[in-house]
N, C-alpha and C positions, 0 to 999 in steps of 0.2 A: 191768639195762640197761647197755650199754656204749656209750662214745662215742669217736669219732675226729675230730680236727680236720682239716678239709679244707685242702689246700694249693692254692696258685695253679695249679699244674700239673694239678690235678684238675678244672678247669673248662675247657670248650671251648664257644665261642659259634659258632653256625651260622645263616645266613639263607638262606631259599629263597623264590623268587617263585612264587606260586600264582595261576593265572588260571582263570576259570570264566565261563560265560554269565551275563549280568546279569539275565536274565528269571526270574521265579518258577517257571516250568515247568522250569528247568534245561536247556531246549532251546537250541541255538546260535542259532536264528532265531525271531523273533517274526513270525508270519504272519497273525494275526487281530487286529483292532483294534476296540474298542467304546468308546463314550462314554456318559455319563449325561445324559439330558435334564433330570433334576432338578438336577444340578450346573450345567448350562449356564444354566438359568433362575434359579439362585440367585445370591447376591451374589458368590460366588467365580468364577462363570462370566464375570463382566465382566473378570477378570484373567487367568485361565488355564483350560485344558481338560485334564482328567485322562483318560488313555488306559488302558483295561483290555484284557486278553487274552481275556476271555470275556463272554458276555451276562449272567452272574451278577453282574458288576461287583464281585467280591469282593476282587480284588487289583490295585491300581494298578501300572502298569508305568513310566509316565513322564508328565510334564506338558508341555503346549505353551503358550507365552506369546508375545505379540507386544509389542514395545516400539517406541515412536516418540517422538522428542524433541518433536515438535509436537503430540502427543496424538491424531494421526489413527488411525483404525481402531476407535475406540470413542467412545461419547457422552461429552460433557464432564460433569464433576461438576455444574457450574453453567453454564448457557448464557451467562451474562454474563461469565464468566471464560475467556478464550481459552487454548488450549494446555495445559489442565489436565484430564486424563482418566486412566482406568486404564492406558492404553498409555504415557502420559508417566511415570506412576509406575513402571511396569515398566522403562522405559528408564533412569530415574534410579537404580533399585536395582542394575541390572547395571553401570552406570557406576561406582558405588561398589565393587561386588564384584569386577569384572574390571579396570577401568582405574584405579580409585582416584583419579579426577579427574573432577569433574562438568563440566569445561569441555573435555573431550576426547571425540571421536567414535571410532567403530569403523572400522578399516581392514581390509577383506577383500581380501587380495591387494594390489592397487594402487588400490583404490577406497574412498574415505571415504564413510561412510553414516550417516544419523541414524535408522536403523530396523534391526530384526533380528527373527528368530524364535528363541526359546530352547526347547530340549528339556532338561529337568532331570530328574535321577534322585535318589531318596532315598539317603542315605549308606549305609543298610543294604543297599541294592541294589548299589551300585558299590563298597562296602567301602573300600579305600584310594584307588584311582584307577580311572579307565577305562583299558583297555589300548590304547595307541596301536597302530595297524596292524591292529586287529581289526574296524574299522567297515566295514559295508556297509549302506547305506540306499538303497532303491530307491523312486523316485517314479513314479507313472503317472497320466496324465490323457488321456482320449480315446486318441489314437494315439501319444502322446508318452511315452517311458520314459527315465528318466535314473537312473544309479546313482552315488553318491558315496562317497568314503572319505577318509582323511586322508593327509597326505604324510609321516608320520613315518618311513617306510621308505626314502624317497628324499632326505630332507633331511640335510645333514651337520652343520648347526649348529642346535641347538634355539633357538626364538624364545621370548622372554619378554615378557609385557605385565604390568608391575608385578612381582609375585612369582609370577605364574601362567605355567606352560608353555602355549604356544599352537602348534597345528599347523593349517595351512591345509587346508580341505576342497576336494578336487579330484574330477574325474571319474575313476571307476574303482571297484574293489572290493577289499576285504581288503588295502589298502595298495598295490595295483598301479595305476599311472596309466594313464589313457586319454588319449592325445594327439591324438585325432581333431579337436578344435576348437582347442586351444591347447597349446603345448609344455610349459607348466606344469600342464596339467590344468584350467586356469581356463575361464571362459566367454570369449567373444570380446571383449566390451566392458564386462563388468560385474564383473570381478575374480573372486576365488575364490568358492566356494559357502558360505564361512563359516569358523568356527573350531571346532576340538575343544579343549576345556579339560579335560584328563583329571583334574587334581588337585582340581577342584571339581565334577566330575561333570556337566558342562554341554556342550551342543552349541549353538553360535550359527549360525543359517542366514542367508544374505544374501538378503533379499527381492528385491533388484534382479536377482540371478543367477537366482532361481527364476522371476521374471516375464519373463525374456528369452525370445525365440522359440526354437524347437527348433534352428533353423539356427545359433544362436549358443551352443548348449549349455544353454539354459534349458528350462522346461516350461510356459511361458505361464500361470503362476499368476495368477489373478485374485482380488483381495480389496478390500474397502472401504477407501478412503483418506479417509473423512470422519469428523469428530467432532461433526457436527450432525444427521446423519440415520443411522438404523440400517437396515442391509440384512442380515438374518440369514443368508441363503444366501452372502453374501460376507464374513461375519465372518472376519477373518484366521486365527484359530485353527481354525475349522471348515474353511476352504479348505485349509489345510495338512494338516489331519487327513485330508481326502478324498484328497489326493495320496499321503500315506503309506499309508493303508489300501488304496488302489488298487494300490500297489506290492507289498504283501503280503510284504515281505522286509526285516527289520531285524535285522542281526547286530551284536552288540556284547558284548565281554567285560569283566569286572571284573579287577582285579589287586591283589594285596596281598602284602606281604613278611611271612612268618612267621619270627620269630626264635626259635631254640631254644637253650636253655642245657643243655648236657650235663654232668652231674656223675658222676665215676667214683668209686664207693665201693669201697674195697679192704678185704677181710677177709683178713689174712695168717694164716699157719699158726698163730701163737701167739695170735691174737685171736679173740674171740667164740666160744669153745669151751664156756663155762659158761653155764648158763641160770639165770634167777631165777624161772622158772615155778614156782608153788607145788606143782604136781603132782610135782616132782622130789624134794621133801623131805617129811619127816614133820611134820604140823602140831603134834604134841605135843612131840617131842624135837628137831626141827630137823635130824635126820640124813638123809643121802641114802638114798632108798628103794631104789635099785638099786646094788648094790655094784660092778658093772662100770663105773659112771660115775665111781668114785673115781680109778682109775688110767687110764681111757680115757674122759674126758668127751666128750660129744657135745651138740650143740644144733641147732636148726632155725631158720634165719632166715626170717621171714615178712614183716617190715615194715622199711622204712628211714625214719627220721624225720630231718628237717633242722631244726637248731636254730641260733639266733643265739648271740652271746657271753653273753647274759644267761639262757641256758638256756630260752628260749621256743620252743615248737614252731611252726615256720612252714609246714611242708608234710609230707605223709605219702605214701610210695610203697609200694604193696602188690605183693609178688611173686605171680606166677601160681600158684606152688605152693611149699611149704616147701623150703628149700635146706639139705640136711644139711651140718654143719660140724664138723670135729674137727681135731686137731693134724696130720693128714696131708693136709689140704685147704686150698687158698686159693680165695677167690672174688673176682670183679670184677663189681660190679653197676653198670649204667649207668642213671642217672636222667635223664629228659628233661623239661624244663620249657619249654612253649610260651607265648609272649606276643606 
């Protein structure tokens, strides 16, 4: 076995951004939406609604949750304790996650609100981040259709809330703005349609914008605003689900940076020409079995091992086929490590 110490110049680091559809079907657009009646009736259904892409309900695509600082939209945990319900819990969780301050409310465009809808995606689904500019989400209800995207392609200065990048949701598709209602792509009097938070895989929707009339850029979304009575058909999560499934077009991509470390292993003419393979020598006398190997040694490189300074094997790279090596040849083997 032969060793060569790698020099600093033998290492090259490269990074590439890779984007892909976020959906399990690997299709750019999610067009079918299903929910589970079992989940809705269960304990988790009080907090969120899981959305699937097929009636088999085998693979979740995203979750819908409604948060309200006053607890409206769901029954109170205890009727004698006001403002304390699943929706107030959701609101507090996202205050901590997004704003980092339980005394601060959300500002969608130029409108401060104490409620939101959250669309959340599993980390394995969106990988490193959601890809800004790839969003197209269509809502349909009766004769009203509205499509929203994010403003990442038209904004010059990224906005941050705490440590999170934030992009406003506007009227349009695939990053292209629709200025039919407002020059910013917002609704007429209700601010933006919400936020895209790419680094935590979350979309926050502005209920006030969704509930606005069509003439103002909304879609007249109706949902229950009570925490003392239950109206299943007007459950916030189910109401939003109906609008999204009616639109039948949800496009969103994931994005991740793949870092690759390239190692260039050089076998110069004077190196790696002798083999320690037992088949080269006699087991009894230790002599070379083939006399022409004495004056013209040859070897075949099949494997590259990467060792640390204490001679511990860290990684192994296999060549696709044996590489002949003798004093008349030099070889350059490129090893790629992805992480």
